[in-house]
N, C-alpha and C positions, 0 to 999 in steps of 0.2 A: 484234598480239601475237606475241612471240617465245617459242619453246620448242623442244625437240628436233624438228627437221623430220621425222625419220624416224617419229616418233609422231603428229604432227599432220597429216601429209599426208592429204588426203581428208576432213578433218573438216567443211569447209564443205558438201560434198555430203551429209553425214550429218545436218546440222542440221534440215532440215524434218521428218524422221522423229522426231528427238528432241523437237522442239517439240510434235508431235502426241502423242507418248508422255507428255510432261509434262502436257498438258491433260487427257489421259485419266486419269492418276493423280490429278490434282487433283480431278477430278469424281467420283472413286470412292475417297474416303478410308476407312480402316478403323481402328478403335480398337486399342489395344495388345493384342498376342497374338491379334488377330482378323484379321491381315493375309493372309487366305487368297487373295483375288483378286490382291493385289499380289505375293505370293510366287509365284503361278502365272505371272503375267506375267514376272517376273524370271527364273524358272527356264527358261521357254520361250525367252526371248531369249538367255540365256547358252548354252543348248544349241545354238541356231541359230548362235551365233558360234563354237562349237567348244570351249567350256569344259567341264571335268568338273564336274558339279553334284551337290551334296549338299543335300537338302531336309529340312525338319523339325528343324533344329538349334535347340534351345532353344524348341521349340514351332513357330513359323512361320518361323524363320530360314532363309535360303538362302545357301550358300557356293559360289562358283565358284573352281576352281583351274585355272590355265594354266601348265604347265611349258614352258620354252623354253630348254633347255640349262642348263649349270652357271652358278651365280651366286647373288646374294642372293635371299632370300624377302621380298617386300614385301606387307604386309597393307594393303588399302584398304577403308575401311568407310563404308557409308551406312545410315541408319536409315529405317524404313518406316512407322512408325505415325503416326496423326493424333490430333486432340484433340476432346473433347466441347464444341465451339464451333459456334454457328450462324453460317454465313458471311454477311457483309454487304458483300462487295466489289462486287457488281453485275456481275461478269465473266460473259461468255456461257458459260464452262465452270465456273461456281461450283458448289460442292457443294450438293445438296439431300438428301443421304443422312442417314439416322438409324441409330443402332446401340443396342445394349443394354450398359450399363456393368456393372462387376462386382457392383453392388448390384441388378441386374435392372431398372434404370430405363432407359426409352427416351430417348435424348439425340440432339441434332443432332451431326454429325461434320464436321470441316473440317481440311484441311491448313494449320493456322494457324501452324505452325512451320517450314514449308519442307522437310519430309522428302521430299515428292514431288520437289522439285528435287534433293535429294541422290541419290535413286534414279536419276533421269534422268541426272545428270552421271556417276555411276559406270558406268551402262550405256553411256554414250557413251565413257567411257575404256576399258571392257572391249572394246568393239567396235573401237576404234583399236588396242589392244594385240594383239588377235587378227588384225587385218588387216595389221599392220605388224611382224611378228615379226622381220624382218631388222634392225630398229632397236633391239633390246634383247635382253638375256640374263638368265636367272634364272627365278624363279617368282613369280607374283602370286596372292594369295589375296584374292578379292573378297567381302567380307562384307556381306550385306544383313540388317541386324539388326532383329529385332522389338522393340517395346515399349521404346524408349529412354526414353520418358516415365516408365516405372515400373521400370526396371532390367532390360532384356532382355539386356544383355551378360553379367551373371553367370549368367543362365539358359542362355546358350549355352556358357559355360565349364563349368557343372555338367553339361551334356549331352555331355561328352566332347570339346569343341572341341579341346583341346590334344592329345588322343590320336588323333583321327580325321583331323586335317588337318595340312598341312605347318607346321612351326614357323617363324614369321616372324622376320626379323632387325630389322625396324622396322615400326611401325604408324602409319598416316597417316589422317587424317580431316579433313573440313571442314564448315562450317555457314554457311548463308546468314545475312546480317545486314541490317538496314534502313538500310544506308549506300549511297551511289550505286554502281551497277554499275560494275565495273572496279577497285574498290578491294579490298584484302585487309588483314588485320591478324592479328598473333599476338604472342607474347612467350615468352622462355625462362622456365622455372620454372613456378610456379602460374599457370594461365591461366583456370580456372573454379573457382567455390567448391564446397565440400561442401554437400550438401543433406540435411537430416533432416526427416522429417514425423512428426507425432503425431496420433493420433485420441484425443480426450478425451471422456469421458462424465461429466457432472456430475449428481449425484443430489440431488433435493429432495423435497418432499412436496406432491403435487398437491391441488387443491381448487377451490372456486368463486372467481371473480374478485372477487366482492363481499365475500369474507371472507379477505383476504390474511393476517390474523393467525393463521388456522388452518393456514397452509401454510408451506413453505419454498420460496421461488420460485427455481427454477434459471435462469430467464431473467435475473433481476437478478444472480444469481451469475455467469452467463456474461458479462454486460455488464461486471461488475467485473473479471473475468479479462482480457477483451479490453483494457480501458483500462489495467490495471496492466502488462500485457505490453509496452505501448509504452515503459515505463521501462527495459526490459532493455538495449536498444541505447543509449538516451540516458544511462543512469546506471551501467551495469555493463560497458560496452565502451569501451576507450580511443579517443580521437579519431583516433589513427593506425591503429587496427585496423578491420576490416571485418566487419559482421554485419548480417543482416536477419531480422526476425521478422514473419511475416505470418499472420493468422487469415483463411484463405481461405474457410471454410465455417462457418456456424452454423445449427443447426436445433433448434427446440423448439416443441412445442404444435401444436394443430389448430384452435383456435377462440379468438376474442378474449376470451371471458369464462371461460375455463378455464385455471387455472394448471397447467402440466404437471408431471409427476414427474421428467423428465430434460431435459437440454440437451446437444447434441452439438456439438463444435467440431473443426475440422481446422486444425492449426498447422504452418507450414513455417518452417524455420530455415536460413539460409545463413551460412557462415563460411569463412575462408580459411586458418586455422591450427588445429592440434589443440587448443591451449590455449584459444582463443576458443570453439571448438566445444564443448568440455567445459563451459566456464563458462556458455555461453548455454543449453545443454540443461538443466543443473542449475538455472539460474535460472527457466526456464519451468516445470519440474516443481515447484519450490518455490512459485512463485506460484499455480499451479493448486491445489495442496493447501492452501495458506494461505487462499486466498479461500473454498474450500469449508468449511474449518474456521471461518472468521470468519462465514460465513452459517449455521452450525449444521447443515450437511449431515448427513443420517442415515447416509451411507455415504462411504467414501473414494472419490475420483474414480478412474475407470478410465482409465489412460494406456497406449495401445498404440502401439508403434513401427511405423511403416510403412516401405516400402523407402527406403533411403538411398543417397546417392552420395558417394564420396570426392572430395577435391580433385583436379581434373584437372591433371596436371603435365607440362609439355613438357620433355623432356631437352634441355639447353642446346646440346650439340654438334649433334645432329640438327636442332634448331630453326634454328640458324644456317645449316645446309645448305639447309633448306627455304626459309628466308627469302630466301637468295640466288637460289634457283631461281625463286621467285615474282617477285622483283624483275626477273630477266631476262625473264620471260614477260609480266609486266603493266606493268613500268616501276618504277624504284626509288622514284619519288615517289608511287606508288600502293600501296605496301606499308608499312603503318603499324605502329608498335610500341605495343602497349597499355601504358599507364603502370602498370596494376595489374590483378590478376585481375578478371574480370567476375563478377557475383554470380549469373549463371545457372549451371546445373549440367549435368553430362554423365556418362554411365557408360562412355564410350569408353576411358578410361584403364584400365579393367578388363583389356582385352586385353594391353596392354603390361606391366602389373603381373603378370598371371598367367604371361606368357611370360618375364618378366625381361629385356625388351628396350626400347630407346627408343621413345617415341611422341611424335607432334607433331600438334597440333590448331590449325587456323586458321579464320578467318572470311573470307567473300568477299561483296562487296556485291551487292544484288539490287534496290535501290530505283530508281525512276524519277529520273534526275538533275533533272528539273523540280521535284521536291519540295524540292530543295536550292538553288533559285535564290536567289542572294545570301547563301548560307551556305557557310562553309569546311568542306567534308567532312572534311578532314584534322584538324580540331579536335574532331571528335566523340568520339574516345577520351578527351579531357580534359574537354570541355564537356557531353557527353551529347547525346541525340537532341533535335532540335527537336520542339516540341509537335505540329507538323503531320504528322509522319512516323509511321505506324502501326508498332508494334514486333511482334516475334514473340509469338504467342498472342493477338493482337488479332483480332477478327472482320473487320477491314479489312486485315489483312496480305496483301499480294499482290505477290510478286516479279515483276519485268518479265521475261517468259520469254526474250526475246532482247535484249541479248546475255548474259544471266545464264547460260544453258545453255552457251554457248560458253566463257565465262569459267570456269565450274566444271569443265568437261572439261579445259580447258587447264591450270588450276591443279593438278588431280589428276595429270595426266601430267607436268607440270613438276616437281612435288614428288617423284614417284617416280623420275624420270630419273636423278638423281645415283647411285642404287643400281643401277638396271636398265641404264643406258646407259654405265656406267663403262668397259666394254671393247668397246663396240659401235662399229664403224667409222662408223655412221650417226648417232651421238650428236651 
């Protein structure tokens, strides 16, 4: 792999330590806003490398600053939180950790989205930047963000991020993807969808299962809502537009012969344009209220908005710069252009929006190439993932540690180099 040699020199010797760090982080995942151990590991390593460290930003966030003469300010971000998923990878360093979720329920915890890999790669990049200062000029702001899964970036902004830390000229971030290691992908403009979540409580009238005529059954009401919601994308969103509506949680009742008084649903909506976002949200609320009315519900449903994410937008000029840098580092045939925004969501764009500067987000492969035997990996952006490849958030999701770590460190340094190495003799 090619990238600015002044920044990559010595990376090979650093890899064993980074691989051990990755396995340690993977074995000790923490839920959103509970990343206390991870934050402590990050802060200690940054200080050891010589960075100025600020802890507790937005709760458990850690920010390292390394000033190295005049030049641009580049923000590099990694997210730290894990998910309430029981790991089923069978790895020797698999998580057996449990945690307590915001509702007070004990849940299994797993790094099922690769945030442990993001932390490892950024710490590898910060180590290289600290050790190879003759190869670059400017200031790097290394952001280790809490709670990406529930909106930790806005929490950091609200905690004085803009006032307490150097103002970046560009914001860069990456995410592991279940494509073969060595590949990367991005696109100018919208790159990830907006995400809106709702908590819905439907009200019925409870009673004995043998006398349904004396009740108003919220379970049947909830089932009707779930089924009717499937028509939103199919019948209210244009074929050339993108939206996803998912009912990811439904809870009601305690016993098979008792009709409960309430049913609770959690609904997630993905969209890529403001118009579609507004239309789908309105349709979901209309259907929930209409089905409750049709069932004779004694009360209006309670609809509560949960944390949302805006569309993640890559600034075209900066994206072109980053794509060229990644192509030089990984090979032009291994840097793919996404044909359309992905329906996953991110809060990384909050930093660029708040600062009023360009931001660029890209994906890098982490899957064992053996999973793609006989499959054209370059076709994945168009054709989708093969059924045999676990995706992010799966209990089987398991990045191949090496060479994913090396690729991730290389990609971060390569992407930052056009700004940091512009006037460096070693660039």
